[in-house]
C-alpha positions in Angstrom: 118.7 109.6 90.4 116.1 110.1 93.2 113.3 108.1 91.6 112.8 105.8 94.5 112.2 108.7 96.8 109.9 110.4 94.3 107.9 107.2 93.8 107.6 106.6 97.5 106.5 110.2 98.1 103.8 109.9 95.4 102.6 106.5 96.6 102.4 107.8 100.2 100.6 110.9 99.1 98.2 108.9 96.9 97.5 106.4 99.7 96.8 109.2 102.2 94.6 111.1 99.8 92.6 107.9 98.9 92.1 107.1 102.5 
């Protein structure tokens, strides 16, 4: 169950893309 890593990766990606 690697949901935490998956979510963190998406959040970081989203944050960087939004910036």
